[in-house]
GULOTI-847838 format. One record per atom (N, C-alpha, C): residue number from 1; atom name; x, y, z. Coordinates in nm, 4 decimals, padded with zeros to 6 digits. Example, Ala and Ser with C-alpha at 12.3 -4.5 7.8 and 13.67 -1.06 7.14 Angstrom:
// residues 2
1;N;01.3190;-00.5690;00.7800
1;CA;01.2300;-00.4500;00.7800
1;C;01.3200;-00.3300;00.7800
2;N;01.2850;-00.2250;00.7080
2;CA;01.3670;-00.1060;00.7140
2;C;01.2900;00.0030;00.7870
***
This chain:
// residues 160
1;N;-07.2497;-00.6869;-05.4521
1;CA;-07.1557;-00.6505;-05.5694
1;C;-07.1439;-00.5318;-05.5876
2;N;-07.0441;-00.4563;-05.6615
2;CA;-07.0265;-00.3126;-05.6781
2;C;-07.0963;-00.2505;-05.7481
3;N;-07.1764;-00.1760;-05.7341
3;CA;-07.2905;-00.1236;-05.8241
3;C;-07.2571;00.0026;-05.8310
4;N;-07.2919;00.1311;-05.9461
4;CA;-07.2580;00.2334;-05.9649
4;C;-07.4277;00.2769;-06.0032
5;N;-07.4565;00.3604;-05.9389
5;CA;-07.5990;00.3820;-06.0273
5;C;-07.6897;00.3003;-06.0471
6;N;-07.6748;00.2252;-05.9757
6;CA;-07.7906;00.0573;-05.9390
6;C;-07.7394;-00.0606;-06.0615
7;N;-07.6279;-00.0283;-06.1204
7;CA;-07.5711;-00.1218;-06.2605
7;C;-07.4965;-00.1598;-06.1844
8;N;-07.4280;-00.2901;-06.2095
8;CA;-07.3275;-00.3844;-06.1698
8;C;-07.1784;-00.3068;-06.2718
9;N;-07.1172;-00.2631;-06.1722
9;CA;-06.9682;-00.1837;-06.1597
9;C;-06.9036;-00.2486;-06.2722
10;N;-06.8821;-00.3799;-06.3297
10;CA;-06.8308;-00.4491;-06.4190
10;C;-06.8697;-00.4030;-06.5459
11;N;-07.0564;-00.3495;-06.5616
11;CA;-07.0632;-00.3153;-06.7452
11;C;-07.0070;-00.1960;-06.7602
12;N;-06.9611;-00.1311;-06.6637
12;CA;-06.9371;00.0418;-06.6714
12;C;-06.8222;00.0133;-06.7017
13;N;-06.7559;-00.0359;-06.6177
13;CA;-06.5932;-00.0221;-06.5827
13;C;-06.5270;-00.1042;-06.7703
14;N;-06.5988;-00.1919;-06.7516
14;CA;-06.4937;-00.2853;-06.8792
14;C;-06.5822;-00.1710;-07.0483
15;N;-06.6505;-00.0605;-07.0299
15;CA;-06.6093;00.0358;-07.1705
15;C;-06.4940;00.1121;-07.0637
16;N;-06.4313;00.1739;-07.0059
16;CA;-06.3099;00.2661;-06.9930
16;C;-06.2155;00.0614;-07.0396
17;N;-06.1760;-00.0245;-07.0659
17;CA;-06.0745;-00.1129;-07.0545
17;C;-06.1238;-00.0406;-07.1982
18;N;-06.2448;-00.1335;-07.2604
18;CA;-06.2455;-00.1554;-07.4412
18;C;-06.1889;-00.0279;-07.5157
19;N;-06.2222;00.0474;-07.4637
19;CA;-06.1695;00.2183;-07.4981
19;C;-05.9943;00.2360;-07.4739
20;N;-05.9644;00.1881;-07.3490
20;CA;-05.8163;00.2660;-07.3166
20;C;-05.7328;00.1353;-07.3419
21;N;-05.7290;00.0197;-07.3425
21;CA;-05.6429;-00.0408;-07.4218
21;C;-05.5847;-00.0574;-07.5335
22;N;-05.7041;-00.0299;-07.6239
22;CA;-05.6272;-00.0064;-07.8044
22;C;-05.5468;00.0784;-07.7838
23;N;-05.6016;00.1859;-07.7865
23;CA;-05.5406;00.2918;-07.7264
23;C;-05.4140;00.3231;-07.7364
24;N;-05.3631;00.2578;-07.6085
24;CA;-05.2383;00.2139;-07.5482
24;C;-05.1485;00.1179;-07.6472
25;N;-05.2217;00.0210;-07.6853
25;CA;-05.1741;-00.0500;-07.7812
25;C;-05.0833;00.0093;-07.8634
26;N;-05.1631;00.0675;-07.9603
26;CA;-05.1637;00.1656;-08.0472
26;C;-05.0315;00.2537;-08.0204
27;N;-05.0912;00.3270;-07.9048
27;CA;-04.9183;00.4735;-07.8536
27;C;-04.8566;00.3347;-07.9004
28;N;-04.7848;00.2414;-07.7951
28;CA;-04.7185;00.1677;-07.7640
28;C;-04.6055;00.0951;-07.9334
29;N;-04.7071;00.1178;-08.0065
29;CA;-04.6569;00.0865;-08.1217
29;C;-04.5933;00.1567;-08.1820
30;N;-04.6260;00.2476;-08.1944
30;CA;-04.6215;00.3881;-08.2110
30;C;-04.5012;00.4629;-08.2308
31;N;-04.4612;00.4499;-08.0629
31;CA;-04.3752;00.5168;-07.9968
31;C;-04.2116;00.4019;-08.0103
32;N;-04.2454;00.2263;-08.0501
32;CA;-04.1724;00.1803;-08.1033
32;C;-04.1015;00.1987;-08.2066
33;N;-04.2348;00.2427;-08.3315
33;CA;-04.1740;00.2608;-08.4968
33;C;-04.1401;00.3987;-08.5089
34;N;-04.1652;00.4590;-08.4523
34;CA;-04.1721;00.6191;-08.5078
34;C;-04.0978;00.6919;-08.3871
35;N;-03.9750;00.6830;-08.3881
35;CA;-03.9158;00.7312;-08.2814
35;C;-03.8973;00.9225;-08.2656
36;N;-03.9091;01.0020;-08.4028
36;CA;-03.9400;01.1658;-08.4165
36;C;-04.0779;01.1623;-08.3206
37;N;-04.1130;01.0749;-08.2676
37;CA;-04.3091;01.1020;-08.1995
37;C;-04.2561;01.0774;-08.0695
38;N;-04.1822;00.9626;-08.0199
38;CA;-04.1755;00.9865;-07.8392
38;C;-04.1573;01.0592;-07.7649
39;N;-04.0808;01.2279;-07.7977
39;CA;-04.1478;01.3135;-07.6882
39;C;-04.3186;01.3009;-07.6614
40;N;-04.3589;01.3319;-07.7863
40;CA;-04.4676;01.3690;-07.7527
40;C;-04.5885;01.2203;-07.7164
41;N;-04.5264;01.1023;-07.7386
41;CA;-04.6068;01.0137;-07.7439
41;C;-04.5580;00.9278;-07.5897
42;N;-04.4497;00.9820;-07.5531
42;CA;-04.4414;00.9585;-07.3929
42;C;-04.5283;00.9571;-07.2866
43;N;-04.5790;01.0603;-07.2436
43;CA;-04.6498;01.0732;-07.1450
43;C;-04.7866;01.0233;-07.1618
44;N;-04.8647;01.0216;-07.2973
44;CA;-04.9582;00.9555;-07.2731
44;C;-04.9691;00.8327;-07.2566
45;N;-04.9150;00.7782;-07.2972
45;CA;-04.8549;00.6292;-07.3332
45;C;-04.8384;00.5961;-07.2346
46;N;-04.7676;00.6470;-07.0907
46;CA;-04.7032;00.6175;-07.0056
46;C;-04.8614;00.6530;-06.8938
47;N;-04.9237;00.7232;-06.8652
47;CA;-05.0480;00.7507;-06.8313
47;C;-05.1395;00.6585;-06.8409
48;N;-05.1770;00.5824;-06.9772
48;CA;-05.2630;00.5560;-06.9923
48;C;-05.2134;00.3568;-06.9674
49;N;-05.1007;00.3557;-06.9643
49;CA;-05.0232;00.2499;-06.8968
49;C;-05.0612;00.1897;-06.7626
50;N;-05.0425;00.3168;-06.6922
50;CA;-05.0557;00.3645;-06.5621
50;C;-05.2218;00.3167;-06.5402
51;N;-05.3210;00.3813;-06.6069
51;CA;-05.3755;00.3461;-06.5851
51;C;-05.4756;00.1871;-06.5968
52;N;-05.4361;00.2001;-06.7422
52;CA;-05.4920;00.0449;-06.7516
52;C;-05.4797;-00.0661;-06.6195
53;N;-05.3948;-00.1006;-06.5899
53;CA;-05.3254;-00.1926;-06.4897
53;C;-05.4171;-00.2285;-06.3735
54;N;-05.4531;-00.0905;-06.3055
54;CA;-05.5241;-00.1016;-06.1773
54;C;-05.6985;-00.1387;-06.2403
55;N;-05.7327;-00.0359;-06.3528
55;CA;-05.8501;-00.0153;-06.3686
55;C;-05.9371;-00.2262;-06.4591
56;N;-05.7829;-00.2244;-06.4940
56;CA;-05.8259;-00.3956;-06.5401
56;C;-05.8385;-00.5187;-06.4366
57;N;-05.7458;-00.4415;-06.3654
57;CA;-05.7662;-00.5262;-06.2004
57;C;-05.9066;-00.4798;-06.1354
58;N;-05.9819;-00.3611;-06.1160
58;CA;-06.0597;-00.3285;-06.0696
58;C;-06.1727;-00.4206;-06.1524
59;N;-06.2178;-00.4199;-06.2733
59;CA;-06.3162;-00.4388;-06.3836
59;C;-06.2952;-00.5530;-06.3766
60;N;-06.1826;-00.6808;-06.3216
60;CA;-06.1993;-00.7726;-06.3654
60;C;-06.2635;-00.8535;-06.2072
61;N;-06.2243;-00.7541;-06.0740
61;CA;-06.2824;-00.7540;-05.9781
61;C;-06.4583;-00.7481;-05.9756
62;N;-06.4754;-00.6966;-06.0339
62;CA;-06.6423;-00.6258;-06.0501
62;C;-06.7223;-00.7842;-06.1346
63;N;-06.6406;-00.7725;-06.2578
63;CA;-06.6725;-00.9156;-06.3193
63;C;-06.7116;-00.9879;-06.2644
64;N;-06.5749;-01.0717;-06.1299
64;CA;-06.6034;-01.2037;-06.0408
64;C;-06.7352;-01.1592;-05.9976
65;N;-06.7272;-01.0671;-05.9131
65;CA;-06.8676;-00.9935;-05.8059
65;C;-06.9797;-01.0655;-05.8846
66;N;-06.9804;-00.9899;-06.0723
66;CA;-07.1214;-01.0346;-06.1556
66;C;-07.1272;-01.1245;-06.1973
67;N;-07.0372;-01.2138;-06.1862
67;CA;-07.0100;-01.3652;-06.2495
67;C;-07.1014;-01.4245;-06.1710
68;N;-07.0652;-01.4272;-06.0059
68;CA;-07.1124;-01.5167;-05.9146
68;C;-07.2244;-01.4705;-05.8929
69;N;-07.2986;-01.4318;-05.9295
69;CA;-07.4178;-01.3667;-05.9024
69;C;-07.5158;-01.3785;-06.0199
70;N;-07.4655;-01.4524;-06.1626
70;CA;-07.5156;-01.5381;-06.2681
70;C;-07.5495;-01.6952;-06.2286
71;N;-07.6280;-01.7465;-06.3314
71;CA;-07.6168;-01.8347;-06.3351
71;C;-07.4998;-01.9372;-06.4299
72;N;-07.4404;-02.0417;-06.3914
72;CA;-07.3435;-02.0524;-06.4794
72;C;-07.3112;-02.1156;-06.6241
73;N;-07.2273;-02.0748;-06.6338
73;CA;-07.2873;-02.0556;-06.8342
73;C;-07.0978;-02.0996;-06.8848
74;N;-07.1227;-02.1220;-06.9614
74;CA;-07.0046;-02.1941;-07.0803
74;C;-06.9327;-02.0626;-07.1024
75;N;-07.0563;-01.9671;-07.1915
75;CA;-06.9843;-01.8262;-07.2195
75;C;-06.9114;-01.8050;-07.1404
76;N;-07.0120;-01.7221;-07.0251
76;CA;-06.9269;-01.6427;-06.8972
76;C;-06.7644;-01.7074;-06.8393
77;N;-06.7587;-01.8287;-06.8256
77;CA;-06.6411;-01.9286;-06.8212
77;C;-06.5699;-01.8686;-06.8570
78;N;-06.6024;-01.8291;-06.9505
78;CA;-06.4890;-01.8281;-07.0950
78;C;-06.4170;-01.7578;-07.0949
79;N;-06.5411;-01.6299;-07.1266
79;CA;-06.5175;-01.4904;-07.0946
79;C;-06.4140;-01.4633;-06.9344
80;N;-06.4835;-01.5422;-06.8678
80;CA;-06.4040;-01.4965;-06.7169
80;C;-06.2531;-01.5170;-06.7192
81;N;-06.2088;-01.6493;-06.8085
81;CA;-06.0766;-01.6813;-06.8605
81;C;-06.0557;-01.6003;-06.9025
82;N;-06.0613;-01.5422;-07.0602
82;CA;-06.0434;-01.4108;-07.0856
82;C;-05.9902;-01.2932;-06.9764
83;N;-06.0724;-01.2810;-06.9439
83;CA;-06.0564;-01.1303;-06.8599
83;C;-05.9553;-01.1594;-06.7873
84;N;-05.9241;-01.2908;-06.7395
84;CA;-05.8010;-01.2775;-06.6552
84;C;-05.6636;-01.3028;-06.7139
85;N;-05.7053;-01.3078;-06.7917
85;CA;-05.5525;-01.3242;-06.9358
85;C;-05.5415;-01.1925;-06.9124
86;N;-05.6070;-01.1357;-06.9976
86;CA;-05.6294;-00.9942;-07.0230
86;C;-05.5449;-00.9400;-06.8703
87;N;-05.5836;-00.9236;-06.7626
87;CA;-05.5430;-00.8545;-06.6703
87;C;-05.4135;-00.8724;-06.6394
88;N;-05.3575;-00.9924;-06.6703
88;CA;-05.2400;-01.0171;-06.6775
88;C;-05.1283;-00.9564;-06.7214
89;N;-05.2234;-01.0060;-06.8489
89;CA;-05.1008;-00.8995;-06.9694
89;C;-05.1348;-00.7069;-06.9545
90;N;-05.2531;-00.6674;-06.9032
90;CA;-05.2297;-00.5251;-06.8743
90;C;-05.1160;-00.5303;-06.7383
91;N;-05.0699;-00.6112;-06.6965
91;CA;-04.9679;-00.5258;-06.5776
91;C;-04.8424;-00.6212;-06.6707
92;N;-04.8314;-00.7157;-06.7647
92;CA;-04.6707;-00.6946;-06.8421
92;C;-04.7047;-00.5709;-06.9867
93;N;-04.8529;-00.5442;-06.9770
93;CA;-04.7821;-00.4086;-07.0764
93;C;-04.7344;-00.3199;-06.9971
94;N;-04.7704;-00.3527;-06.9304
94;CA;-04.7092;-00.1684;-06.7914
94;C;-04.5249;-00.2298;-06.7758
95;N;-04.4988;-00.2969;-06.7499
95;CA;-04.3948;-00.3280;-06.7845
95;C;-04.3539;-00.2851;-06.8678
96;N;-04.3510;-00.3294;-06.9960
96;CA;-04.2960;-00.3549;-07.1244
96;C;-04.2573;-00.1722;-07.1803
97;N;-04.4024;-00.1656;-07.1054
97;CA;-04.4287;00.0322;-07.1233
97;C;-04.2847;00.1585;-07.0635
98;N;-04.2530;00.1122;-06.9694
98;CA;-04.1663;00.1553;-06.8496
98;C;-04.1010;00.1361;-06.8915
99;N;-04.0035;-00.0323;-07.0202
99;CA;-03.9435;-00.0181;-07.0293
99;C;-03.8963;00.0370;-07.1545
100;N;-04.0021;00.0368;-07.2870
100;CA;-03.9655;00.1512;-07.3327
100;C;-03.9614;00.3167;-07.3299
101;N;-04.0224;00.2963;-07.2323
101;CA;-03.9879;00.4750;-07.1529
101;C;-03.8504;00.4687;-07.1424
102;N;-03.7712;00.4178;-07.0256
102;CA;-03.6797;00.3500;-06.9851
102;C;-03.5306;00.3680;-07.1165
103;N;-03.5512;00.3510;-07.2037
103;CA;-03.4771;00.3094;-07.3120
103;C;-03.4843;00.4352;-07.4443
104;N;-03.5440;00.4655;-07.4059
104;CA;-03.5527;00.5836;-07.5552
104;C;-03.5674;00.6946;-07.4407
105;N;-03.5592;00.7047;-07.2978
105;CA;-03.4972;00.8396;-07.2127
105;C;-03.4497;00.8049;-07.0791
106;N;-03.3318;00.7890;-07.1403
106;CA;-03.2000;00.6680;-06.9713
106;C;-03.1914;00.8349;-06.9075
107;N;-03.2113;00.8962;-06.9674
107;CA;-03.2133;01.0661;-06.8748
107;C;-03.2361;01.0774;-06.7986
108;N;-03.4386;01.0175;-06.7688
108;CA;-03.4900;00.9706;-06.6832
108;C;-03.4314;00.9513;-06.5809
109;N;-03.3506;00.8665;-06.5200
109;CA;-03.3104;00.7731;-06.3791
109;C;-03.2654;00.8855;-06.3624
110;N;-03.2967;00.9139;-06.2089
110;CA;-03.3189;01.0139;-06.0917
110;C;-03.1223;00.9079;-06.0567
111;N;-03.1039;00.9369;-05.9453
111;CA;-02.9449;00.9666;-05.9331
111;C;-02.8573;00.9638;-06.0646
112;N;-02.8266;00.9990;-06.1326
112;CA;-02.6956;00.9379;-06.2491
112;C;-02.5742;00.8887;-06.1864
113;N;-02.5121;00.9407;-06.0628
113;CA;-02.3861;00.8856;-06.0214
113;C;-02.4517;00.7043;-05.9946
114;N;-02.5159;00.6911;-05.9272
114;CA;-02.5460;00.5531;-05.8979
114;C;-02.5872;00.4502;-06.0047
115;N;-02.6867;00.4688;-06.1004
115;CA;-02.7182;00.4679;-06.2437
115;C;-02.6799;00.4753;-06.3280
116;N;-02.5136;00.4946;-06.3731
116;CA;-02.4626;00.5217;-06.4573
116;C;-02.5062;00.4207;-06.5264
117;N;-02.4530;00.3082;-06.4918
117;CA;-02.3888;00.1475;-06.5658
117;C;-02.5732;00.1368;-06.6226
118;N;-02.6902;00.1232;-06.5563
118;CA;-02.7880;00.1274;-06.6166
118;C;-02.8675;00.2353;-06.6906
119;N;-02.7967;00.3335;-06.6813
119;CA;-02.7841;00.4017;-06.8181
119;C;-02.7432;00.3873;-06.9562
120;N;-02.6140;00.3293;-06.9140
120;CA;-02.5646;00.3472;-07.0649
120;C;-02.5784;00.1669;-07.0819
121;N;-02.6357;00.1006;-07.0119
121;CA;-02.7005;-00.0449;-07.0804
121;C;-02.8262;-00.0016;-07.1756
122;N;-02.9094;00.0654;-07.1379
122;CA;-03.0366;00.1604;-07.1956
122;C;-03.0186;00.1847;-07.2802
123;N;-02.8844;00.2286;-07.3386
123;CA;-02.8501;00.2890;-07.4510
123;C;-02.7596;00.2396;-07.4890
124;N;-02.7925;00.1105;-07.5256
124;CA;-02.7391;00.0306;-07.6412
124;C;-02.8412;-00.0029;-07.7438
125;N;-02.7200;-00.0431;-07.9097
125;CA;-02.8362;-00.1226;-07.9716
125;C;-02.8924;-00.2322;-07.9291
126;N;-02.8582;-00.3220;-07.9288
126;CA;-02.9150;-00.4487;-07.8567
126;C;-03.0701;-00.4025;-07.7553
127;N;-03.0396;-00.3812;-07.6689
127;CA;-03.2214;-00.3082;-07.5791
127;C;-03.2443;-00.2519;-07.6341
128;N;-03.2098;-00.1580;-07.7170
128;CA;-03.3178;-00.0657;-07.8498
128;C;-03.4367;-00.1177;-07.8632
129;N;-03.2958;-00.2290;-07.9674
129;CA;-03.3726;-00.3130;-08.0601
129;C;-03.4417;-00.3828;-07.9542
130;N;-03.4195;-00.4814;-07.8686
130;CA;-03.5716;-00.5618;-07.7841
130;C;-03.6320;-00.4282;-07.7522
131;N;-03.6450;-00.3213;-07.6750
131;CA;-03.7377;-00.3103;-07.6687
131;C;-03.8642;-00.2190;-07.7577
132;N;-03.8238;-00.1869;-07.8798
132;CA;-03.8509;-00.1889;-08.0307
132;C;-03.9738;-00.3136;-08.0515
133;N;-03.9034;-00.4318;-08.0435
133;CA;-03.9715;-00.5649;-08.0376
133;C;-04.0573;-00.5737;-07.9263
134;N;-04.0950;-00.5697;-07.8233
134;CA;-04.1517;-00.6016;-07.7272
134;C;-04.2525;-00.4961;-07.6740
135;N;-04.2150;-00.3806;-07.7296
135;CA;-04.3263;-00.2308;-07.8115
135;C;-04.4249;-00.2864;-07.8529
136;N;-04.3760;-00.3064;-08.0001
136;CA;-04.4757;-00.3786;-08.1251
136;C;-04.5936;-00.4836;-08.0252
137;N;-04.4750;-00.5760;-08.0091
137;CA;-04.5438;-00.6642;-07.9396
137;C;-04.6621;-00.7000;-07.8274
138;N;-04.5723;-00.6192;-07.7441
138;CA;-04.7349;-00.5375;-07.6261
138;C;-04.8203;-00.4996;-07.6619
139;N;-04.7959;-00.3903;-07.7655
139;CA;-04.9138;-00.2783;-07.8094
139;C;-04.9965;-00.4076;-07.8678
140;N;-04.9755;-00.4921;-07.9575
140;CA;-05.0372;-00.5809;-08.0666
140;C;-05.0973;-00.6244;-07.9627
141;N;-05.0214;-00.7181;-07.8616
141;CA;-05.1150;-00.8033;-07.7911
141;C;-05.2222;-00.7461;-07.7319
142;N;-05.1976;-00.6551;-07.6415
142;CA;-05.2993;-00.6234;-07.6125
142;C;-05.4006;-00.5365;-07.6860
143;N;-05.3683;-00.5272;-07.7299
143;CA;-05.5075;-00.4793;-07.8691
143;C;-05.5530;-00.5921;-07.8641
144;N;-05.5391;-00.7219;-07.9829
144;CA;-05.6019;-00.8424;-07.9621
144;C;-05.6259;-00.9326;-07.8299
145;N;-05.6145;-00.9252;-07.7175
145;CA;-05.6631;-00.9703;-07.5787
145;C;-05.7908;-00.8597;-07.5910
146;N;-05.7902;-00.7533;-07.5828
146;CA;-05.9079;-00.6576;-07.5501
146;C;-06.0101;-00.6850;-07.6147
147;N;-05.9811;-00.6763;-07.7632
147;CA;-06.1032;-00.7469;-07.8493
147;C;-06.1428;-00.8454;-07.7971
148;N;-06.0552;-00.9737;-07.8114
148;CA;-06.1069;-01.1540;-07.7458
148;C;-06.1706;-01.1109;-07.6289
149;N;-06.1043;-01.0441;-07.4779
149;CA;-06.2176;-01.0709;-07.4234
149;C;-06.4132;-00.9972;-07.4211
150;N;-06.3446;-00.8716;-07.5076
150;CA;-06.4544;-00.8038;-07.5494
150;C;-06.5640;-00.9005;-07.6278
151;N;-06.4775;-00.9216;-07.7416
151;CA;-06.6470;-01.0521;-07.7833
151;C;-06.6921;-01.1478;-07.6995
152;N;-06.5620;-01.1855;-07.5986
152;CA;-06.6312;-01.2848;-07.5303
152;C;-06.7620;-01.2456;-07.4121
153;N;-06.7007;-01.1254;-07.3669
153;CA;-06.8090;-01.0287;-07.3073
153;C;-06.9410;-01.0787;-07.3365
154;N;-06.9729;-00.9656;-07.4550
154;CA;-07.0833;-00.9536;-07.5794
154;C;-07.1084;-01.0812;-07.5927
155;N;-07.0337;-01.2092;-07.5973
155;CA;-07.1429;-01.3168;-07.6255
155;C;-07.2407;-01.3792;-07.5520
156;N;-07.1288;-01.3661;-07.4286
156;CA;-07.1840;-01.3881;-07.3136
156;C;-07.2889;-01.3427;-07.2581
157;N;-07.3139;-01.1817;-07.3555
157;CA;-07.4782;-01.1130;-07.2962
157;C;-07.5284;-01.1753;-07.4480
158;N;-07.5464;-01.1277;-07.4986
158;CA;-07.6038;-01.1361;-07.6464
158;C;-07.5783;-01.2572;-07.6980
159;N;-07.5510;-01.3544;-07.6968
159;CA;-07.5366;-01.4809;-07.7696
159;C;-07.5693;-01.5806;-07.7297
160;N;-07.6100;-01.6265;-07.5925
160;CA;-07.6491;-01.6676;-07.5385
160;C;-07.8080;-01.6335;-07.4562
***
């Protein structure tokens, strides 16, 4: 089992996920609905989404190791299932954020002569509307799932 300072790593890593996921979700929603804020939110949102994906995978792996060392429990099993869903959603969230950023800043694509068609597509109204919808949905889903997963984890520790 992965340990940090003698404690199971999952217990420590989860705190980063519980803090970063709602912040990233909130930034994704703000990025989607407040175009004036996009230049200021782009870097923090992108960095949080990039950090959240591997951090959720590492936290899930540490959680699976911790789960194997614990007695079987329906609450722990429910938390593990929520964690698996969160892990997948964190990866989807990364893709949604990348789409948001590329739609807001299509000029960021390298080699404009080769990607001119993609840049033009990203600038169309339907694609921009879709990016707003996905940004709001993705942000709200990652916030919700982090709360549900965190609650099931705390219930597995303190509720049983």
